[in-house]
Structures are given as structure tokens and as C-alpha cells.
N, C-alpha and C positions, 0 to 999 in steps of 0.2 A: 567338505561342498554342505552338507548338510549345517553347518558346524556357523560357516561364513551367512549363509541364510540367516539362520539363526539371529547371529546379532543385526542383519539391515533389520530385516522387523524390528529386533530391539528401536535400534536408530529409529526406523521410523516410530515407531509407538511416545520413543521417548521428543522426537520435535514436534510432534498433537500435545502431547498433555503438558510440554513446558512453551507451547504456542498461546493454546489459550489458559494455563496459570497466570501466564504474563498477561496479557488482558483484561482476563477477569479479576486479575491480584490488583494490576490498576486500578481498576471503576469499583473491585469495592475502598479500595486506598479513598480513591476522591469520595465515595458519596462519604462514605466516615467522617472524614476533617469536613463535604460541603455540607452535609449535615446539620454539624457542630457550629460551622460557623467561619473557621477555623481555618479558611482558602480565601486569601488577597481574589480583589475585580478581575486581574491581573492576569495573575491566574484558569480564573475561570473562563475571561473570553481563551483561551487557548487550549481550551479542551476544543473546541469542533475540530478547531485546525490538527490539532495532532491526530485525530482522528487521520482527518480526510488527508490530510500527507502523510498518516504509515499508509492508507490504502493504494495511496499514489506509489509509494516505493514497492509493496508485498507488490502491482498490477503488471509496474517496471522493471520489478525485475524477476519478474515470468521470459522478459522478453532480449532484457542482459546478462540477467547472470541462469535463465537455465536455457537460452536460443542461442543467445550466444551472438546478438545481433543489438550495434548501435543505435540507438532513441536517443533522438533530442531534440521532440516536436511533443513530448506526452503533458504539456501543460496545454495545448493544442487540445486535446480528446477532454482535458479537463473545461477546458473556453464552451467545446461546444456543447458538452453535457452541459454546462450550467446555464446557458445563454435559450438553446431547447427546453429547459429546464422551466424556465425566470415566464417565456416565455408563455409555457400555459399555464402555470402556476399566480401570473400576473392578469390572463386572459381567459385560458375558458376554464378553467379549472376554479373562478370565484363563485363560489352562494354551495361549494360542490360542499360535504363534509371533510372537515379538517383534516383527521386523518389518509381518506378516500385522493384526501388532495394531494398529501407528502406522497401517497405510494404508489399515484400518476407520474409525479412527475417526478420521482425516482427511474418511474420505467422507462419516459419517456429519455428524459434525460443519457440515460443509459445507453435508449435503443440507436439515440442521435450518433454517441459519442462510436457504437459500434459499427453506425454507417458508414461516419465517412471513415472508420478501419478499415473499411472492406476497397474504400476508394482510394487511399494510400496503398494496403496493402496489395491488393488482386493483381499491380503493375509493377511493383519495385520485386518487389518478395523472390520473385522469381528470376533475381538479378542476385547475381555475390561479387560479396567488396562491402565499401560503404556508402550504398548508395541511397543504401535507407536510414544512413546520419544525414546524408545531405537534403533526399527531403523530404522529410519528417520537420527536417531545423524551417525547409521554405515554405513546407505546409503551415508553420503556427503562425512566420510572418505575416502566409497572404490573407487566414485566416483573421488574424485580428486584424488587418488593413481593412477586410472587406466587410467586419461585420462595423469598426469606428465611423465607415462612409455607409451604413446601411440605416434608412428609416422604415422604420416598420407597424402600424397601426391599423386598430379593427373600429369602424362603425356603422350607424344605418347603412350605409350601401356595401359592405363590403370590405373586404383587406386589402388597403394602402401599402404600398411595397414599389419601394425607388431608392435609387443611389441617388436624388438630386435634391438636396431639401428643396432646392423653392418648389419641387414641383410635391412634395409633401403638407396636402391638408388636409387637418382631418373636423369633423362639425364639431363643434363648439358642443362642449361637455364629458369629450370622452378621450383621452390620454394616449399619447404612445405608448407603443411595449417598447421600441427599441427609437434610442435619436441619438442619431448616430456616434461622432466621440464622447458623448455624455456620458455617463456614469449612470446604471438604469438605479434609481434606485424606489422607498417604498414599497422591497420588497419581507413581506410579514417573516418576523422566525417561523417556526414547526411551531415552539410552544414559548411561552413568558417565562416557564421554565425554565431553568440552566440544566437542571439537573437531570429532567427531561430529556434535555435536545441531545447531550454527551450522552445517555442513557439507548437512543438512535441512530450517536455514531456508532460507539462502542459493540451494538447491536452489525452495523453496515458494515466493519472490523472483523469480526468473527463470520462471518459470507463471508466476507475475502478471502480470510485465510482456510477459511475450510475446500471454499469452493478451491482455490491454488494448491492448497495437499494434497487432496485430491486429484486434481488432475497429474501434478507430479509424480505419484504413485498408483500409477492406470497407464492404458499400453500409448495411450494416445503420451501423455509425459513422460515416457523407458522413449520413444520417437522424437523425440524434442532433444533429451541430453543425449542420445543419438546422434542426432544432425549436429551440433553442439562439438560434441568430439570429432567427429570424422563427415561432412558433406557424402565425399566420396564414396563410404563405405556403408553410408546409408543408405544412398541409393543403389549398393549393387544389391544390399535383400531386400530391396522389393519397398524400403518406404518413400514415401511421397511427401515431399521435402518441400514442393508447395501448399500443400495441403498441412500438413503441421507448423510450415511456419506461417500460416492466415491462424489457426486454431491460436496458435498463441499472441498474435499480433491483437486479433480482434478480440478476447479475452481480455487483456491490456484494456483497447482501447476501451470496453466496455464496464469496467471497476474505475477507470478515469472519470468517464461519466460520470458514475455516481458519488465519488467522490469532490466532482463538479458542483452539484448537484449541494449536498451536506451544506460542503463551506457558503455560495454564496449562501444564501437561506441564514447561516450564520451572520456575514456580513450583513445582510440587510442592505447590501450593495454590490454591484460588479461592474465592476471595469476594467474594461479587456483589452487597458496598455499591463496589465497588471500580470497577465497571462502571457508572457514573453518569452525568448529564448534563457534568461535572468532563470527564473523558476522552472520548466526545466533540467536547467542545468541542477540547481537547489536537489529536483527529488535524486537524480545521479549521481546524486556525491553522494547522498543518504542511502540508494542500494550498495557503493561501492564502501562505505567506512561498515557500514552494516555484514558484509561479507555478501560476496557477489553468489549464487544460489541459496543464503541464508535466509530465511524471512523472520524468522525471528530476531537475527539479525536486524533487518529492514525495519525494523517497527522497535526495536529498540532507535537505534542512530536516528530515526525518522521523531520519535520524541525529543533525543535530547538532542539535535539541531533544531526544532520549531522553537520550544521553553532556551535557550543558550542565548540565544541573540536577548533575548528581553530580561536574561537575566544579569545579563553584560551593560543595560541598559548606565548603571554609578560609573563604567571608566567612561562614558560618554565621548571624549575626540577620539577614544583609544581603542572604544568600542570593536569595531571591524579588523582593528591590528591584533588585538586579543581571540577574536573568533576566529580569525587565518590561522594562529597561530594555537592553536586549541586542534583545529583538523587538520594540522601536520603532526600533530605526536601523534589523534588519532591512529591516521592513517598510517604513521612511522612502527604504531604501536602491529598495529593491523595486518600492516603488510613487507616492512623487514625483516632481511634473512635473519639477523638478528634477536627481533624479537618472536621473531614465530621457529628458531629453534625450542628459546628461549621456554614458550608456552609448551613444549612440543614435551624437555622435560620435564616440564613440572607434570605432566598428565603423565607422564610416566611413571613419575615418581608417587604422585598421588596413585595410579594403579597397583602400583607393586605394595604400597600399601595397603590397598582392601586387599590383595590378591592375600597380601600377609595372613594379617586379619581372617582372612576366610581359611587359610588353611590354620590358623591357632586356635579357630573356633572347632576348625573340623576335628582337628587329634585333640581338642579336647573332650568332648562330645565324645570323639573313642574312647580316651580314655574312662571317662565319666561310665560308660556305655560297660564295657569291662568290668570296673570294680563292681559294677551293680551286677553284674554275672559272675564274680567272683563273689560274694557278698551272697548272694540267693544262694550260693553252691554251699557254702561254709554254712552256711543256716541248717540246709535242708545235711548234712552231713551232722548235725549238733542234734538232731531231730533221731 
């Protein structure tokens, strides 16, 4: 029992170390080559999307991988956070110091996404089955369509909000914050320095990983995985299913809001049509390819699947075909029984080799220790 507990602690520590080494290693390599001018502008433009999609994949993994529920509207929480953040950023946030402005924008975006997480989660998570997938899918479409018909602005007379364009009139000199189906443009980036923006994205990714690793190794995290394994057994030992499902779902929505804010502040444009069902499926694919319940795997899959379409632009017409083939190959390697068995055999062979080396080293140390003792005894007799 003690040996199993020790192994569990070591596995947790390895996950922590590998996750942060992965993130900080990527940041260090990009900083080195970026400062040396060795990175293309196209790749530099993908740095913040990599951070945003990694945050999205890690947060969705909490619901899909650890909780065992299917959510198809994660892009909607990203959109809610991005919209609320941009409304503040372009409205009341103007005139504030840039660091404070960005910080408050992140908080407001995360809070807005969390509120929508409560609105969706409270009625639905009391049910079982695929209701969450259906409701989140519908929520994403509803939110996108409502925002596409919303007109919001502020002038000296106060706040103007309407769903009818003909009723929306602002005083001269005032710009609308939301203009219906038109994308919100003119959003200033966090900083003109791309590497500074990337550092902010990496900091948020580290915060996300730290939060979810701590959550999953806490009492609440163990309750969440118990619910995933068997809801009836979890209920029988007194676990409040609705409470812990809500904790996981709202936490996931909050960090999707963070991702939405940094993503839109990087693009300088917010187009509601982009945050649709396809984006939610893309994030779900990242989670599945990275491994259900595997946080470092989610980060790697998010980075690869963000960069891969840009790398395949040279294939022109066949780009999406090649992209699909790569996805199928990765999926087979991760999930196919034959590949899984091969990976397990390889890991066992590697472990046996390490065990054999450890035994050899121990035997050698014991041998030299005995030889040393014998030499000392011989020297003592000679004296």
C-alpha cells in the first residue's frame, strides 16, 4: 500500500515537472530565436493563438477528460469572455494604465464566462446523459446569433442597447461598442511588442495548468474523478454530484473566458461568426488527441494543431486533406489497441532496462564496498 502511495506521489510530481518544463522550455526557445530574429512573422503571429488554444484545451479537459461529460459549446464561453472584455477594454477601460486595463479586462472576461457557466450548468448538470452536449451546443448558437443582432454604445445620454438597428442612434463623435453582425475592430493589442504579449500568454497558461493540477489533486478533484468512474457509487458515499460537477464546469468556463480575452486582444478584431460549433469541435479534437485527462498532452496537441494548418499551406488545395490524414494517424497512434499495446511493450522494455542497470549498479557498489573492506583488513594485518 505504501509502495502504491509512493508511486502515486511520484507520478503527480512528474506531471507537475513535465508540464511546467514543457511550457517554460517552449517559452525559452521562442524567446531565444525571437530575439535573434530567426522566427518568421507568420510563426510569431501564431504564438498567442497557441497559448489561447492550450488554455482552452486544458480547461475543456477538466469537463471531458476528468469529469466525463461532453461539452460542445466551449467556444461560446470563449466568446462570452472576449465580448465582455472588449466592451470594457474599448469603453470604461480607456484612460486607465495599460497594465491595469489588461488585468481588469481579463478579470471581467473570466467573470462573464463564469456567469454563463452557472446559467448553463445549474439546470443541466442535475441531469444525466448527453443533455450537457445538446444544451452547450444550443447555447453556443444562441449566444453567437444574439450578439450578431446586438447594438451597444455609450454617449453623454448614457448606455444605448437594442436589437433593432433602426432604433440605435448615438450622438456625433461616439463610436458603438457592438455593431450587430459587423466585427468589432480597432482593439489595441496588449503591447506592440509581440514577445511581451507572448510572455503574458505563457503566464496565463502557467496559471491555468497550476490551477487545474492543484484542483485535480485536491479533495474536489478526487470527487470529480469518482463521479466520472461511477456516479451511483459516488452518490452512495455522500458525494454531492451537482456541486462538484458545477465546480468543474464553471472553472472550465472561467478559463475559457481568459483564453477569449487574450485571443481577441492579439487579433485586434472580434468576429462573432468565428466562435461557432467548428471551433468547439477543434478544441475537443485537441483534448482527445492529447489524451483524456492528460494536461501536458492537451498542451502539446493544441500547439501542434494550431501550427499544423499554417505549415500545410504549401499544399494549397490539398492542405485540409493532409491535415485530416495527420489527425487520423495521430488518433490511431494514441487510441488503436495495436499501437497502445506496442507502446506498453516498449515502456516495459525500457523500464526493465532501467531496473537491470539499477541492479547492476547496486551489485557493483556492493562488490567494491566488499573489496574496499577486504583491502582495509589486509592493510591492517600487514601493519
